LOBAVO-607889 format. One record per atom (N, C-alpha, C): residue number from 1; residue in three letters; atom name; x, y negated, z negated. Coordinates in steps of 0.02 Angstrom, whole numbers, plus 32768, in hexadecimal, padded with zeros to 4 digits. Atoms other than C-alpha are relative to their C-alpha. Layout:
<sites>
{nr = NUM rest = Ala atom = CA xx = X yy = Y zz = Z}
...
</sites>
This chain:
<sites>
{nr = 1 rest = Met atom = N xx = 801E yy = 8050 zz = 7FE1}
{nr = 1 rest = Met atom = CA xx = 1888 yy = 7FA3 zz = C6BA}
{nr = 1 rest = Met atom = C xx = 8049 yy = 7FC7 zz = 7FF9}
{nr = 2 rest = Asn atom = N xx = 7FD5 yy = 8065 zz = 8005}
{nr = 2 rest = Asn atom = CA xx = 18EC yy = 7F04 zz = C6D0}
{nr = 2 rest = Asn atom = C xx = 7FCB yy = 7FD3 zz = 7FE3}
{nr = 3 rest = Pro atom = N xx = 8011 yy = 8028 zz = 8018}
{nr = 3 rest = Pro atom = CA xx = 18AE yy = 7E80 zz = C681}
{nr = 3 rest = Pro atom = C xx = 7FCF yy = 7FBF zz = 8048}
{nr = 4 rest = Lys atom = N xx = 8022 yy = 8013 zz = 7FB0}
{nr = 4 rest = Lys atom = CA xx = 1824 yy = 7E20 zz = C704}
{nr = 4 rest = Lys atom = C xx = 7FE1 yy = 7FC9 zz = 7FE5}
{nr = 5 rest = Leu atom = N xx = 8016 yy = 8048 zz = 8002}
{nr = 5 rest = Leu atom = CA xx = 1815 yy = 7D64 zz = C717}
{nr = 5 rest = Leu atom = C xx = 7FBE yy = 8009 zz = 8029}
{nr = 6 rest = Ala atom = N xx = 802F yy = 8017 zz = 7FE1}
{nr = 6 rest = Ala atom = CA xx = 177C yy = 7D21 zz = C746}
{nr = 6 rest = Ala atom = C xx = 8015 yy = 7FF0 zz = 8040}
{nr = 7 rest = Ser atom = N xx = 7FFC yy = 800E zz = 7FBF}
{nr = 7 rest = Ser atom = CA xx = 1765 yy = 7D17 zz = C816}
{nr = 7 rest = Ser atom = C xx = 7FDF yy = 7FBB zz = 800D}
{nr = 8 rest = Pro atom = N xx = 8032 yy = 803F zz = 7FC3}
{nr = 8 rest = Pro atom = CA xx = 170F yy = 7CA1 zz = C897}
{nr = 8 rest = Pro atom = C xx = 7FC5 yy = 801E zz = 7FFF}
{nr = 9 rest = Glu atom = N xx = 803C yy = 7FDD zz = 7FFA}
{nr = 9 rest = Glu atom = CA xx = 1692 yy = 7D29 zz = C890}
{nr = 9 rest = Glu atom = C xx = 7FE5 yy = 7FFE zz = 7FC5}
{nr = 10 rest = His atom = N xx = 8026 yy = 8021 zz = 8039}
{nr = 10 rest = His atom = CA xx = 1657 yy = 7CEB zz = C7D9}
{nr = 10 rest = His atom = C xx = 7FEA yy = 7FDA zz = 8001}
{nr = 11 rest = Glu atom = N xx = 8017 yy = 804A zz = 800C}
{nr = 11 rest = Glu atom = CA xx = 163E yy = 7C48 zz = C7F1}
{nr = 11 rest = Glu atom = C xx = 7FC3 yy = 7FF7 zz = 8002}
{nr = 12 rest = Val atom = N xx = 8069 yy = 8015 zz = 800B}
{nr = 12 rest = Val atom = CA xx = 1574 yy = 7C4C zz = C806}
{nr = 12 rest = Val atom = C xx = 7FED yy = 801E zz = 7FB8}
{nr = 13 rest = Ala atom = N xx = 800E yy = 7FE2 zz = 804B}
{nr = 13 rest = Ala atom = CA xx = 1583 yy = 7CBC zz = C753}
{nr = 13 rest = Ala atom = C xx = 8016 yy = 7FB0 zz = 7FD3}
{nr = 14 rest = Tyr atom = N xx = 7FF0 yy = 8052 zz = 801D}
{nr = 14 rest = Tyr atom = CA xx = 15E3 yy = 7C16 zz = C715}
{nr = 14 rest = Tyr atom = C xx = 7FE2 yy = 7FC3 zz = 800E}
{nr = 15 rest = Gln atom = N xx = 802C yy = 8050 zz = 7FF3}
{nr = 15 rest = Gln atom = CA xx = 1580 yy = 7B96 zz = C76F}
{nr = 15 rest = Gln atom = C xx = 7FC3 yy = 801B zz = 7FC9}
{nr = 16 rest = Asp atom = N xx = 803D yy = 7FF0 zz = 8036}
{nr = 16 rest = Asp atom = CA xx = 14DC yy = 7BF0 zz = C708}
{nr = 16 rest = Asp atom = C xx = 8030 yy = 7FEF zz = 7FBB}
{nr = 17 rest = Leu atom = N xx = 7FF6 yy = 8013 zz = 8049}
{nr = 17 rest = Leu atom = CA xx = 1541 yy = 7BEC zz = C662}
{nr = 17 rest = Leu atom = C xx = 7FFF yy = 7FC9 zz = 7FF6}
{nr = 18 rest = Cys atom = N xx = 8003 yy = 8043 zz = 8012}
{nr = 18 rest = Cys atom = CA xx = 1576 yy = 7B3A zz = C670}
{nr = 18 rest = Cys atom = C xx = 7FC0 yy = 7FD0 zz = 7FFA}
{nr = 19 rest = Glu atom = N xx = 8029 yy = 801C zz = 8010}
{nr = 19 rest = Glu atom = CA xx = 14C5 yy = 7B0A zz = C692}
{nr = 19 rest = Glu atom = C xx = 7FDB yy = 8008 zz = 7FD5}
{nr = 20 rest = Leu atom = N xx = 801B yy = 7FDF zz = 8044}
{nr = 20 rest = Leu atom = CA xx = 1482 yy = 7B65 zz = C601}
{nr = 20 rest = Leu atom = C xx = 8024 yy = 7FD8 zz = 7FBB}
{nr = 21 rest = Val atom = N xx = 7FD2 yy = 800F zz = 8019}
{nr = 21 rest = Val atom = CA xx = 1514 yy = 7B0E zz = C5B9}
{nr = 21 rest = Val atom = C xx = 7FF3 yy = 7FA2 zz = 7FF3}
{nr = 22 rest = Asn atom = N xx = 7FFD yy = 8059 zz = 7FE2}
{nr = 22 rest = Asn atom = CA xx = 14F8 yy = 7A53 zz = C5F8}
{nr = 22 rest = Asn atom = C xx = 7F9B yy = 7FFD zz = 7FD5}
{nr = 23 rest = Lys atom = N xx = 8044 yy = 7FF4 zz = 801C}
{nr = 23 rest = Lys atom = CA xx = 1437 yy = 7A78 zz = C5A9}
{nr = 23 rest = Lys atom = C xx = 8004 yy = 7FDA zz = 7FC4}
{nr = 24 rest = His atom = N xx = 7FE9 yy = 7FFB zz = 8047}
{nr = 24 rest = His atom = CA xx = 1470 yy = 7A75 zz = C504}
{nr = 24 rest = His atom = C xx = 804A yy = 7FAF zz = 7FE5}
{nr = 25 rest = Ala atom = N xx = 7FCD yy = 8023 zz = 8010}
{nr = 25 rest = Ala atom = CA xx = 14F8 yy = 79F7 zz = C513}
{nr = 25 rest = Ala atom = C xx = 7FF3 yy = 7FBC zz = 7FD9}
{nr = 26 rest = Asn atom = N xx = 7FF9 yy = 803C zz = 8039}
{nr = 26 rest = Asn atom = CA xx = 14AF yy = 795E zz = C4D5}
{nr = 26 rest = Asn atom = C xx = 7FE4 yy = 7FFD zz = 7FB2}
{nr = 27 rest = Glu atom = N xx = 8008 yy = 7FFE zz = 8051}
{nr = 27 rest = Glu atom = CA xx = 1481 yy = 79AE zz = C437}
{nr = 27 rest = Glu atom = C xx = 8020 yy = 800C zz = 7FD2}
{nr = 28 rest = Leu atom = N xx = 7FC7 yy = 7FD8 zz = 8027}
{nr = 28 rest = Leu atom = CA xx = 1519 yy = 79FB zz = C40A}
{nr = 28 rest = Leu atom = C xx = 8046 yy = 7FE0 zz = 8005}
{nr = 29 rest = Thr atom = N xx = 7FAF yy = 8011 zz = 7FF9}
{nr = 29 rest = Thr atom = CA xx = 15D9 yy = 79CA zz = C3FC}
{nr = 29 rest = Thr atom = C xx = 8029 yy = 8026 zz = 8022}
{nr = 30 rest = Ala atom = N xx = 7FB9 yy = 7FC4 zz = 7FE7}
{nr = 30 rest = Ala atom = CA xx = 165F yy = 7A05 zz = C46A}
{nr = 30 rest = Ala atom = C xx = 8000 yy = 8028 zz = 7FC1}
{nr = 31 rest = Leu atom = N xx = 7FD8 yy = 7FD4 zz = 8039}
{nr = 31 rest = Leu atom = CA xx = 16A3 yy = 7A57 zz = C3BC}
{nr = 31 rest = Leu atom = C xx = 7FCA yy = 802D zz = 7FF8}
{nr = 32 rest = Glu atom = N xx = 803A yy = 7FDC zz = 801D}
{nr = 32 rest = Glu atom = CA xx = 15EB yy = 7A9A zz = C3A3}
{nr = 32 rest = Glu atom = C xx = 7FFF yy = 8053 zz = 8042}
{nr = 33 rest = Leu atom = N xx = 800B yy = 7FC4 zz = 7FCD}
{nr = 33 rest = Leu atom = CA xx = 15DC yy = 7AEB zz = C45A}
{nr = 33 rest = Leu atom = C xx = 804B yy = 8035 zz = 8004}
{nr = 34 rest = Leu atom = N xx = 7FCC yy = 7FCB zz = 7FF4}
{nr = 34 rest = Leu atom = CA xx = 1688 yy = 7B34 zz = C44D}
{nr = 34 rest = Leu atom = C xx = 8002 yy = 802B zz = 7FCD}
{nr = 35 rest = Ala atom = N xx = 801A yy = 7FB9 zz = 8032}
{nr = 35 rest = Ala atom = CA xx = 1656 yy = 7B97 zz = C3A9}
{nr = 35 rest = Ala atom = C xx = 7FB5 yy = 8028 zz = 801D}
{nr = 36 rest = Ile atom = N xx = 802A yy = 7FD8 zz = 7FE4}
{nr = 36 rest = Ile atom = CA xx = 15C9 yy = 7BC6 zz = C40E}
{nr = 36 rest = Ile atom = C xx = 801E yy = 8045 zz = 803F}
{nr = 37 rest = Ala atom = N xx = 7FE4 yy = 7FCD zz = 7FB8}
{nr = 37 rest = Ala atom = CA xx = 1622 yy = 7C12 zz = C4AE}
{nr = 37 rest = Ala atom = C xx = 8026 yy = 8024 zz = 7FCA}
{nr = 38 rest = Ser atom = N xx = 7FDB yy = 7FC1 zz = 8035}
{nr = 38 rest = Ser atom = CA xx = 1699 yy = 7C62 zz = C428}
{nr = 38 rest = Ser atom = C xx = 7FF5 yy = 802B zz = 7FE9}
{nr = 39 rest = Asn atom = N xx = 8029 yy = 7FAE zz = 8020}
{nr = 39 rest = Asn atom = CA xx = 162B yy = 7CB9 zz = C3C7}
{nr = 39 rest = Asn atom = C xx = 7FDB yy = 802C zz = 805A}
{nr = 40 rest = Leu atom = N xx = 802A yy = 7FD3 zz = 7FC3}
{nr = 40 rest = Leu atom = CA xx = 15D6 yy = 7CF3 zz = C472}
{nr = 40 rest = Leu atom = C xx = 8047 yy = 8034 zz = 801B}
{nr = 41 rest = Leu atom = N xx = 7FB9 yy = 7FDB zz = 7FF4}
{nr = 41 rest = Leu atom = CA xx = 168E yy = 7D30 zz = C4A1}
{nr = 41 rest = Leu atom = C xx = 7FFC yy = 803C zz = 7FF2}
{nr = 42 rest = Gly atom = N xx = 7FF9 yy = 7FD6 zz = 8028}
{nr = 42 rest = Gly atom = CA xx = 16A1 yy = 7D82 zz = C414}
{nr = 42 rest = Gly atom = C xx = 7FC9 yy = 804E zz = 8003}
{nr = 43 rest = Lys atom = N xx = 802D yy = 7FC7 zz = 8005}
{nr = 43 rest = Lys atom = CA xx = 160F yy = 7DD9 zz = C424}
{nr = 43 rest = Lys atom = C xx = 8015 yy = 802D zz = 8037}
{nr = 44 rest = Leu atom = N xx = 8012 yy = 7FD4 zz = 7FCB}
{nr = 44 rest = Leu atom = CA xx = 161B yy = 7E1A zz = C4D7}
{nr = 44 rest = Leu atom = C xx = 805A yy = 8027 zz = 800B}
{nr = 45 rest = Val atom = N xx = 7FCE yy = 7FBC zz = 8010}
{nr = 45 rest = Val atom = CA xx = 16EA yy = 7E64 zz = C4A8}
{nr = 45 rest = Val atom = C xx = 7FCF yy = 8016 zz = 7FDA}
{nr = 46 rest = Ala atom = N xx = 8012 yy = 7FC9 zz = 8024}
{nr = 46 rest = Ala atom = CA xx = 1690 yy = 7ECC zz = C420}
{nr = 46 rest = Ala atom = C xx = 7FC6 yy = 8029 zz = 802F}
{nr = 47 rest = Leu atom = N xx = 8022 yy = 7FCD zz = 7FEE}
{nr = 47 rest = Leu atom = CA xx = 1615 yy = 7F0B zz = C4A7}
{nr = 47 rest = Leu atom = C xx = 8026 yy = 8018 zz = 8033}
{nr = 48 rest = Gln atom = N xx = 7FE3 yy = 7FD2 zz = 7FDB}
{nr = 48 rest = Gln atom = CA xx = 1697 yy = 7F45 zz = C513}
{nr = 48 rest = Gln atom = C xx = 7FFE yy = 8053 zz = 7FFA}
{nr = 49 rest = Asp atom = N xx = 7FEA yy = 7FAD zz = 7FEA}
{nr = 49 rest = Asp atom = CA xx = 16AF yy = 800A zz = C542}
{nr = 49 rest = Asp atom = C xx = 8030 yy = 8009 zz = 7FE1}
{nr = 50 rest = Gln atom = N xx = 7FBB yy = 7FE3 zz = 8029}
{nr = 50 rest = Gln atom = CA xx = 172B yy = 8040 zz = C4B9}
{nr = 50 rest = Gln atom = C xx = 800E yy = 8037 zz = 8021}
{nr = 51 rest = Arg atom = N xx = 7FEB yy = 7FD8 zz = 7FD6}
{nr = 51 rest = Arg atom = CA xx = 1734 yy = 80CE zz = C525}
{nr = 51 rest = Arg atom = C xx = 802A yy = 7FF0 zz = 802F}
{nr = 52 rest = Thr atom = N xx = 7FC2 yy = 801A zz = 7FC0}
{nr = 52 rest = Thr atom = CA xx = 1784 yy = 806B zz = C5AE}
{nr = 52 rest = Thr atom = C xx = 8021 yy = 7FD7 zz = 7FFF}
{nr = 53 rest = Val atom = N xx = 7FD2 yy = 8034 zz = 800F}
{nr = 53 rest = Val atom = CA xx = 17B1 yy = 7FD9 zz = C567}
{nr = 53 rest = Val atom = C xx = 8007 yy = 7FE6 zz = 7FAE}
{nr = 54 rest = Ser atom = N xx = 7FE5 yy = 8005 zz = 8059}
{nr = 54 rest = Ser atom = CA xx = 180F yy = 7FAF zz = C4CB}
{nr = 54 rest = Ser atom = C xx = 8001 yy = 7FCB zz = 7FF8}
{nr = 55 rest = Gln atom = N xx = 8012 yy = 8052 zz = 802D}
{nr = 55 rest = Gln atom = CA xx = 1807 yy = 7F09 zz = C45D}
{nr = 55 rest = Gln atom = C xx = 8041 yy = 7FE1 zz = 8036}
{nr = 56 rest = Ala atom = N xx = 7FD2 yy = 8016 zz = 7FDA}
{nr = 56 rest = Ala atom = CA xx = 18B2 yy = 7EE4 zz = C4B1}
{nr = 56 rest = Ala atom = C xx = 7FF1 yy = 7FE7 zz = 8048}
{nr = 57 rest = Met atom = N xx = 801E yy = 8003 zz = 7FB4}
{nr = 57 rest = Met atom = CA xx = 187D yy = 7EF7 zz = C55B}
{nr = 57 rest = Met atom = C xx = 7FD2 yy = 7FCA zz = 7FF9}
{nr = 58 rest = Ala atom = N xx = 8049 yy = 8036 zz = 7FF9}
{nr = 58 rest = Ala atom = CA xx = 17E1 yy = 7E89 zz = C538}
{nr = 58 rest = Ala atom = C xx = 8020 yy = 7FB1 zz = 7FEC}
{nr = 59 rest = Met atom = N xx = 7FDE yy = 8048 zz = 800D}
{nr = 59 rest = Met atom = CA xx = 1857 yy = 7DFA zz = C4D5}
{nr = 59 rest = Met atom = C xx = 8024 yy = 7FF6 zz = 8033}
{nr = 60 rest = Glu atom = N xx = 7FD3 yy = 8006 zz = 7FBA}
{nr = 60 rest = Glu atom = CA xx = 18C9 yy = 7E02 zz = C579}
{nr = 60 rest = Glu atom = C xx = 7FDC yy = 7FD4 zz = 8039}
{nr = 61 rest = Val atom = N xx = 8025 yy = 801D zz = 7FDA}
{nr = 61 rest = Val atom = CA xx = 183F yy = 7DDD zz = C5DA}
{nr = 61 rest = Val atom = C xx = 7FEF yy = 7FB4 zz = 7FEB}
{nr = 62 rest = Val atom = N xx = 8021 yy = 8041 zz = 8022}
{nr = 62 rest = Val atom = CA xx = 17F1 yy = 7D60 zz = C570}
{nr = 62 rest = Val atom = C xx = 8052 yy = 7FC8 zz = 7FEE}
{nr = 63 rest = Ala atom = N xx = 7FD4 yy = 8021 zz = 8001}
{nr = 63 rest = Ala atom = CA xx = 18A4 yy = 7D06 zz = C560}
{nr = 63 rest = Ala atom = C xx = 8016 yy = 7FEF zz = 8033}
{nr = 64 rest = Gln atom = N xx = 7FF4 yy = 8018 zz = 7FB6}
{nr = 64 rest = Gln atom = CA xx = 18D0 yy = 7D06 zz = C622}
{nr = 64 rest = Gln atom = C xx = 7FC6 yy = 7FC7 zz = 801E}
{nr = 65 rest = Asn atom = N xx = 8038 yy = 803B zz = 7FEF}
{nr = 65 rest = Asn atom = CA xx = 1820 yy = 7CA6 zz = C63C}
{nr = 65 rest = Asn atom = C xx = 7FF8 yy = 7FCF zz = 7FC0}
{nr = 66 rest = Ile atom = N xx = 8015 yy = 8038 zz = 801C}
{nr = 66 rest = Ile atom = CA xx = 181B yy = 7C2B zz = C5AF}
{nr = 66 rest = Ile atom = C xx = 8060 yy = 7FF0 zz = 802E}
{nr = 67 rest = Glu atom = N xx = 7FC1 yy = 8038 zz = 7FDE}
{nr = 67 rest = Glu atom = CA xx = 18D8 yy = 7C02 zz = C60E}
{nr = 67 rest = Glu atom = C xx = 7FE1 yy = 7FDC zz = 8043}
{nr = 68 rest = Cys atom = N xx = 8016 yy = 801E zz = 7FB5}
{nr = 68 rest = Cys atom = CA xx = 1899 yy = 7BF3 zz = C6B4}
{nr = 68 rest = Cys atom = C xx = 7FC7 yy = 7FDA zz = 7FFB}
{nr = 69 rest = Gly atom = N xx = 8035 yy = 8043 zz = 801B}
{nr = 69 rest = Gly atom = CA xx = 17FF yy = 7B9C zz = C66A}
{nr = 69 rest = Gly atom = C xx = 8011 yy = 7FAD zz = 8005}
{nr = 70 rest = Asn atom = N xx = 7FF3 yy = 8054 zz = 8021}
{nr = 70 rest = Asn atom = CA xx = 1857 yy = 7B0A zz = C623}
{nr = 70 rest = Asn atom = C xx = 8043 yy = 7FF1 zz = 803B}
{nr = 71 rest = Lys atom = N xx = 7FE4 yy = 7FFE zz = 7FB7}
{nr = 71 rest = Lys atom = CA xx = 18DC yy = 7B1F zz = C6CD}
{nr = 71 rest = Lys atom = C xx = 7FDB yy = 7FCE zz = 8012}
{nr = 72 rest = Gln atom = N xx = 802A yy = 8029 zz = 7FBE}
{nr = 72 rest = Gln atom = CA xx = 1849 yy = 7AED zz = C72C}
{nr = 72 rest = Gln atom = C xx = 7FE6 yy = 7FB8 zz = 7FE9}
{nr = 73 rest = Val atom = N xx = 8002 yy = 803E zz = 8014}
{nr = 73 rest = Val atom = CA xx = 1811 yy = 7A63 zz = C6D5}
{nr = 73 rest = Val atom = C xx = 8016 yy = 7FD8 zz = 7FED}
{nr = 74 rest = Leu atom = N xx = 7FA4 yy = 800D zz = 8008}
{nr = 74 rest = Leu atom = CA xx = 18C2 yy = 7A2D zz = C6AC}
{nr = 74 rest = Leu atom = C xx = 8007 yy = 7FC9 zz = 8056}
{nr = 75 rest = Asp atom = N xx = 7FEF yy = 7FFD zz = 7FA6}
{nr = 75 rest = Asp atom = CA xx = 18D6 yy = 7A21 zz = C774}
{nr = 75 rest = Asp atom = C xx = 7FC8 yy = 7FC6 zz = 800F}
{nr = 76 rest = Arg atom = N xx = 8022 yy = 803C zz = 7FE8}
{nr = 76 rest = Arg atom = CA xx = 182F yy = 79C9 zz = C788}
{nr = 76 rest = Arg atom = C xx = 8003 yy = 7FBE zz = 7FF8}
{nr = 77 rest = Leu atom = N xx = 7FF9 yy = 8050 zz = 802A}
{nr = 77 rest = Leu atom = CA xx = 1850 yy = 793B zz = C710}
{nr = 77 rest = Leu atom = C xx = 8037 yy = 7FE8 zz = 8017}
{nr = 78 rest = Ser atom = N xx = 7FBC yy = 802C zz = 7FF8}
{nr = 78 rest = Ser atom = CA xx = 1900 yy = 7913 zz = C748}
{nr = 78 rest = Ser atom = C xx = 7FFA yy = 7FEF zz = 8044}
{nr = 79 rest = Lys atom = N xx = 8002 yy = 8011 zz = 7FBD}
{nr = 79 rest = Lys atom = CA xx = 18B1 yy = 78FE zz = C7F4}
{nr = 79 rest = Lys atom = C xx = 7FCA yy = 7FC4 zz = 8003}
{nr = 80 rest = Ser atom = N xx = 8038 yy = 8035 zz = 8005}
{nr = 80 rest = Ser atom = CA xx = 1821 yy = 7886 zz = C7BE}
{nr = 80 rest = Ser atom = C xx = 8024 yy = 7FD3 zz = 7FE2}
{nr = 81 rest = Lys atom = N xx = 7FFC yy = 802C zz = 8007}
{nr = 81 rest = Lys atom = CA xx = 1823 yy = 77DB zz = C7BC}
{nr = 81 rest = Lys atom = C xx = 7FFE yy = 7FD6 zz = 7FBD}
{nr = 82 rest = Gly atom = N xx = 800B yy = 8017 zz = 803E}
{nr = 82 rest = Gly atom = CA xx = 1826 yy = 7768 zz = C717}
{nr = 82 rest = Gly atom = C xx = 8016 yy = 8020 zz = 7FC9}
{nr = 83 rest = Met atom = N xx = 7FDF yy = 7FFD zz = 8033}
{nr = 83 rest = Met atom = CA xx = 182F yy = 778E zz = C66C}
{nr = 83 rest = Met atom = C xx = 7FB4 yy = 8013 zz = 7FDD}
{nr = 84 rest = Ala atom = N xx = 803C yy = 7FD2 zz = 8034}
{nr = 84 rest = Ala atom = CA xx = 17C3 yy = 7801 zz = C5F1}
{nr = 84 rest = Ala atom = C xx = 7FF9 yy = 7FCD zz = 7FCF}
</sites>
């Protein structure tokens, strides 16, 4: 299995997750949201079928998608006007 990057077809699920995160964004800090997302991610890694997905494979998927997500946000920010 090659590590899999999230594809454009996954956008609907991503938007649903964003909606859920935004529902709680006013009550939690960005660091708390990161902690919750990381905890969920750890559980998703643990739930992989170990007969077909090794821990190393799962972590490679995680690493590649973190890098891709960071790049997407940084690209978007570099095209925005003003200062954050």
